[in-house]
GUDOZA-150702 format. One record per atom (N, C-alpha, C): x negated, y, z; residue in one letter. Coordinates in steps of 0.1 Angstrom, whole numbers. Layout:
! GUDOZA-150702
((X Y Z) 'a') ...
//
This chain:
! GUDOZA-150702
((769 -641 162) 'm') ((764 -627 158) 'm') ((749 -628 155) 'm') ((745 -622 144) 'i') ((731 -621 141) 'i') ((727 -606 141) 'i') ((715 -604 147) 'r') ((710 -590 149) 'r') ((695 -591 149) 'r') ((689 -579 147) 'p') ((674 -579 148) 'p') ((670 -582 162) 'p') ((659 -589 163) 'a') ((654 -593 177) 'a') ((648 -580 183) 'a') ((649 -581 197) 'e') ((644 -570 205) 'e') ((633 -575 215) 'e') ((626 -566 221) 'a') ((615 -571 230) 'a') ((622 -579 242) 'a') ((634 -575 246) 'g') ((640 -583 257) 'g') ((644 -597 253) 'g') ((644 -600 240) 'd') ((647 -614 235) 'd') ((635 -623 236) 'd') ((623 -618 238) 'l') ((611 -626 236) 'l') ((610 -638 246) 'l') ((614 -637 259) 'p') ((614 -649 267) 'p') ((623 -660 262) 'p') ((635 -656 257) 'a') ((644 -666 251) 'a') ((638 -672 239) 'a') ((632 -664 231) 'l') ((625 -670 218) 'l') ((614 -680 222) 'l') ((607 -676 232) 'a') ((596 -685 237) 'a') ((602 -698 242) 'a') ((613 -697 249) 'a') ((620 -710 254) 'a') ((625 -718 242) 'a') ((631 -711 232) 'l') ((635 -719 220) 'l') ((623 -726 213) 'l') ((612 -719 213) 'e') ((600 -725 207) 'e') ((596 -737 215) 'e') ((596 -736 228) 'k') ((592 -747 236) 'k') ((601 -759 235) 'k') ((614 -757 233) 'd') ((624 -768 232) 'd') ((626 -773 218) 'd') ((622 -765 208) 'g') ((626 -769 195) 'g') ((616 -768 184) 'g') ((603 -767 187) 's') ((593 -765 177) 's') ((582 -775 179) 's') ((577 -781 168) 'g') ((566 -790 169) 'g') ((553 -784 174) 'g') ((550 -771 170) 'l') ((539 -764 174) 'l') ((544 -750 179) 'l') ((548 -750 191) 'p') ((555 -738 196) 'p') ((546 -726 198) 'p') ((551 -714 194) 'w') ((544 -702 196) 'w') ((545 -698 211) 'w') ((535 -692 216) 's') ((536 -688 230) 's') ((543 -674 231) 's') ((547 -671 243) 'l') ((553 -658 245) 'l') ((543 -647 241) 'l') ((531 -648 244) 'e') ((521 -638 240) 'e') ((520 -637 224) 'e') ((520 -648 217) 's') ((519 -647 203) 's') ((532 -641 197) 's') ((543 -644 202) 'l') ((556 -638 198) 'l') ((556 -623 200) 'l') ((551 -619 212) 't') ((551 -605 216) 't') ((542 -598 207) 't') ((530 -603 204) 'q') ((520 -596 195) 'q') ((526 -595 181) 'q') ((533 -605 176) 'd') ((538 -605 163) 'd') ((549 -595 162) 'd') ((559 -596 171) 'l') ((571 -587 170) 'l') ((567 -573 172) 'l') ((559 -570 182) 'a') ((556 -556 186) 'a') ((544 -550 178) 'a') ((535 -559 174) 'g') ((523 -553 168) 'g') ((521 -556 153) 'g') ((530 -562 146) 'n') ((528 -565 132) 'n') ((539 -558 124) 'n') ((535 -547 117) 'p') ((545 -540 110) 'p') ((551 -548 98) 'p') ((545 -559 94) 'a') ((551 -567 84) 'a') ((562 -577 89) 'a') ((562 -578 103) 'a') ((571 -588 109) 'a') ((586 -584 109) 'a') ((594 -593 106) 'r') ((609 -591 107) 'r') ((614 -603 115) 'r') ((622 -600 125) 'y') ((627 -611 134) 'y') ((642 -608 135) 'y') ((650 -619 134) 'w') ((664 -618 136) 'w') ((668 -630 145) 'w') ((678 -627 154) 'v') ((683 -637 163) 'v') ((698 -640 160) 'v') ((702 -653 162) 'a') ((716 -656 162) 'a') ((719 -658 177) 'a') ((730 -651 181) 'c') ((733 -651 196) 'c') ((747 -658 198) 'c') ((748 -663 211) 'd') ((761 -669 215) 'd') ((770 -657 219) 'd') ((782 -661 224) 'q') ((792 -651 228) 'q') ((787 -642 239) 'q') ((777 -646 247) 'd') ((771 -637 257) 'd') ((759 -630 253) 'd') ((757 -629 240) 'n') ((746 -622 233) 'n') ((732 -628 237) 'n') ((732 -641 240) 'r') ((719 -648 243) 'r') ((714 -655 230) 'r') ((702 -653 226) 'p') ((696 -660 214) 'p') ((697 -675 215) 'p') ((703 -681 205) 'v') ((703 -696 204) 'v') ((695 -700 192) 'v') ((690 -691 184) 'a') ((682 -694 172) 'a') ((675 -681 168) 'a') ((664 -683 161) 'y') ((658 -671 155) 'y') ((650 -674 142) 'y') ((648 -664 135) 'l') ((641 -665 122) 'l') ((631 -654 122) 'l') ((619 -657 118) 'a') ((608 -647 116) 'a') ((602 -648 103) 'a') ((599 -636 97) 'c') ((592 -636 84) 'c') ((583 -624 84) 'c') ((573 -624 75) 'h') ((564 -613 72) 'h') ((566 -608 58) 'h') ((567 -595 57) 'v') ((570 -589 44) 'v') ((557 -581 39) 'v') ((553 -584 27) 'v') ((542 -577 20) 'v') ((547 -573 6) 'v') ((549 -560 4) 'l') ((554 -555 -9) 'l') ((567 -562 -12) 'l') ((568 -569 -23) 'd') ((581 -575 -27) 'd') ((581 -590 -24) 'd') ((573 -595 -15) 'e') ((573 -609 -12) 'e') ((574 -610 4) 'e') ((580 -622 8) 'a') ((581 -624 22) 'a') ((576 -639 24) 'a') ((571 -641 36) 'd') ((567 -654 41) 'd') ((575 -658 53) 'd') ((583 -668 52) 'l') ((591 -673 64) 'l') ((581 -680 73) 'l') ((579 -675 85) 'v') ((569 -681 94) 'v') ((576 -689 104) 'v') ((588 -687 107) 'n') ((595 -696 117) 'n') ((610 -695 116) 'n') ((616 -706 118) 'l') ((631 -707 119) 'l') ((633 -718 130) 'l') ((639 -714 141) 'v') ((641 -723 152) 'v') ((655 -722 157) 'v') ((662 -733 158) 'v') ((676 -734 163) 'v') ((675 -743 176) 'v') ((683 -739 186) 'c') ((684 -747 198) 'c') ((688 -761 194) 'c') ((680 -771 199) 'p') ((683 -785 195) 'p') ((697 -789 196) 'p') ((704 -785 207) 'a') ((718 -789 209) 'a') ((728 -783 199) 'a') ((723 -772 192) 'l') ((732 -765 182) 'l') ((728 -767 168) 'l') ((719 -776 165) 'r') ((715 -779 151) 'r') ((726 -785 143) 'r') ((725 -783 130) 'r') ((734 -789 120) 'r') ((749 -783 122) 'r') ((749 -771 126) 'r') ((762 -764 127) 'r') ((763 -751 118) 'r') ((753 -750 110) 'g') ((753 -738 100) 'g') ((746 -726 105) 'g') ((740 -726 117) 'i') ((733 -715 122) 'i') ((721 -711 114) 'i') ((713 -721 110) 'g') ((701 -719 102) 'g') ((705 -713 88) 'g') ((716 -718 82) 'r') ((721 -713 70) 'r') ((725 -698 71) 'r') ((732 -695 82) 'k') ((736 -681 84) 'k') ((724 -672 85) 'k') ((714 -676 93) 'l') ((702 -668 95) 'l') ((695 -666 81) 'l') ((694 -677 73) 'l') ((687 -675 60) 'l') ((695 -665 51) 'l') ((708 -666 51) 'q') ((716 -657 43) 'q') ((715 -643 48) 'q') ((715 -641 61) 'y') ((713 -627 67) 'y') ((700 -622 63) 'y') ((689 -630 65) 'm') ((676 -626 61) 'm') ((675 -622 47) 'm') ((681 -630 38) 'q') ((680 -626 24) 'q') ((687 -613 21) 'q') ((698 -610 27) 't') ((705 -598 25) 't') ((696 -586 29) 't') ((690 -588 41) 'q') ((682 -577 47) 'q') ((669 -575 38) 'q') ((663 -586 34) 'l') ((651 -585 26) 'l') ((653 -579 12) 'l') ((664 -583 6) 'a') ((668 -578 -7) 'a') ((669 -563 -6) 'a') ((675 -558 5) 'g') ((676 -543 7) 'g') ((663 -536 8) 'g') ((652 -544 11) 'e') ((639 -538 12) 'e') ((631 -540 -1) 'e') ((638 -546 -11) 'g') ((631 -548 -24) 'g') ((623 -561 -25) 'g') ((626 -570 -16) 'v') ((619 -583 -17) 'v') ((625 -592 -27) 'v') ((617 -599 -35) 'h') ((622 -607 -46) 'h') ((618 -622 -44) 'h') ((608 -625 -36) 'k') ((604 -639 -34) 'k') ((601 -642 -20) 'k') ((605 -654 -16) 'l') ((602 -659 -3) 'l') ((594 -672 -3) 'l') ((583 -672 4) 'f') ((575 -684 5) 'f') ((577 -690 19) 'f') ((575 -703 20) 'l') ((575 -710 33) 'l') ((568 -723 32) 'l') ((563 -728 44) 'd') ((557 -741 45) 'd') ((567 -749 54) 'd') ((568 -762 51) 'v') ((577 -771 59) 'v') ((570 -784 59) 'v') ((571 -791 71) 'r') ((565 -804 72) 'r') ((571 -814 62) 'r') ((563 -822 56) 'e') ((568 -830 45) 'e') ((578 -840 49) 'e') ((578 -844 62) 'h') ((588 -854 67) 'h') ((599 -848 75) 'h') ((601 -835 74) 'n') ((612 -828 81) 'n') ((624 -827 72) 'n') ((631 -839 70) 'a') ((642 -840 61) 'a') ((653 -830 63) 'a') ((657 -827 76) 'p') ((668 -817 77) 'p') ((663 -803 72) 'p') ((651 -799 75) 'a') ((646 -786 70) 'a') ((645 -786 55) 'a') ((640 -796 49) 'l') ((639 -797 35) 'l') ((652 -796 28) 'l') ((662 -803 34) 'q') ((676 -802 29) 'q') ((681 -788 30) 'q') ((679 -781 41) 'l') ((684 -767 43) 'l') ((677 -758 33) 'l') ((664 -759 31) 'y') ((657 -750 22) 'y') ((661 -753 8) 'y') ((663 -765 4) 'r') ((668 -768 -10) 'r') ((682 -762 -12) 'r') ((691 -764 -2) 'w') ((704 -758 -3) 'w') ((703 -743 -5) 'w') ((693 -737 1) 'f') ((691 -722 1) 'f') ((685 -718 -13) 'f') ((681 -728 -21) 'g') ((675 -725 -34) 'g') ((660 -725 -35) 'g') ((654 -730 -25) 'c') ((639 -731 -25) 'c') ((635 -743 -33) 'c') ((624 -742 -39) 'r') ((618 -753 -47) 'r') ((603 -755 -43) 'r') ((599 -767 -43) 'a') ((585 -771 -40) 'a') ((576 -765 -50) 'a') ((565 -758 -46) 'v') ((555 -753 -55) 'v') ((541 -757 -52) 'v') ((539 -765 -41) 'g') ((526 -769 -37) 'g') ((526 -777 -25) 'g') ((514 -781 -20) 'r') ((513 -789 -9) 'r') ((500 -786 -2) 'r') ((500 -785 12) 'r') ((488 -783 20) 'r') ((485 -796 27) 'r') ((475 -804 23) 'a') ((472 -817 29) 'a') ((468 -815 44) 'a') ((473 -824 52) 'a') ((469 -824 66) 'a') ((470 -810 73) 'a') ((480 -803 70) 'y') ((481 -789 75) 'y') ((485 -788 89) 'y') ((493 -797 95) 'y') ((497 -795 109) 'y') ((488 -803 118) 'y') ((482 -795 127) 'g') ((471 -801 136) 'g') ((476 -811 146) 'g') ((489 -810 150) 'd') ((494 -819 160) 'd') ((496 -833 155) 'd') ((499 -834 142) 't') ((502 -848 136) 't') ((494 -851 124) 't') ((487 -841 118) 'g') ((480 -843 106) 'g') ((489 -844 94) 'g') ((502 -840 96) 'e') ((511 -841 85) 'e') ((509 -830 75) 'e') ((512 -832 62) 's') ((510 -822 52) 's') ((522 -813 52) 's') ((520 -801 46) 'a') ((531 -791 44) 'a') ((534 -790 30) 'a') ((547 -789 27) 'i') ((552 -786 14) 'i') ((554 -771 13) 'i') ((548 -765 3) 'i') ((550 -750 1) 'i') ((562 -749 -8) 'i') ((571 -740 -3) 'm') ((583 -738 -11) 'm') ((585 -723 -14) 'm') ((592 -721 -25) 'l') ((594 -707 -30) 'l') ((609 -705 -33) 'l') ((614 -694 -29) 'k') ((628 -690 -32) 'k') ((627 -677 -39) 'k') ((632 -676 -52) 'e') ((632 -664 -59) 'e') ((646 -659 -58) 'e') ((648 -647 -53) 'f') ((661 -641 -51) 'f') ((667 -638 -65) 'f') ((679 -642 -68) 'g') ((685 -640 -81) 'g') ((700 -640 -81) 'g') ((706 -641 -93) 'q') ((720 -640 -95) 'q') ((728 -650 -88) 'q') ((724 -662 -87) 'n') ((732 -673 -80) 'n') ((733 -671 -65) 'n') ((724 -663 -60) 'd') ((724 -661 -45) 'd') ((737 -654 -41) 'd') ((742 -645 -48) 'e') ((755 -638 -44) 'e') ((766 -648 -42) 'e') ((767 -659 -50) 'y') ((777 -669 -48) 'y') ((775 -676 -35) 'y') ((762 -680 -33) 'i') ((759 -688 -20) 'i') ((763 -679 -8) 'i') ((759 -667 -8) 'i') ((761 -658 4) 'i') ((776 -656 6) 'i') ((783 -653 -5) 'q') ((797 -650 -3) 'q') ((807 -661 -1) 'q') ((803 -673 -7) 'h') ((812 -684 -7) 'h') ((809 -696 1) 'h') ((798 -695 9) 'd') ((795 -707 18) 'd') ((804 -707 30) 'd') ((811 -718 32) 'n') ((820 -719 43) 'n') ((815 -728 54) 'n') ((803 -733 53) 'k') ((798 -743 62) 'k') ((790 -736 73) 'k') 
//
């Protein structure tokens, strides 16, 4: 089940960050963003007990969004949860009139690059030495919502 994140989810999101992110956001940062940023949109994928096992966060400004985080519990990766979150996000954002999605991804994060390419993102730039923990560069990607998206959203069985 995917639903909007709530304040009560924040400790679980911080735990996901700690376990599954190279540069984890703190509970304080997550709280400030979710509660204090009107541009922030957060969605969680939950298990059968309604506990978050993944989340996606983006910021919306006018007709564009910036995907700021997508974290899936390491034990549940490569099971389609990230795909479902991206599809859900797109449906929600399209309803708000968003037409473009930008994101940054580590240049050597092959699984994420594969996921974003599947989603229809294309590389549009590079930020050299962007990630402070490794000095790794970021690939800037763009997804323009369009006609082919309906097929992906309705016909993806993975």
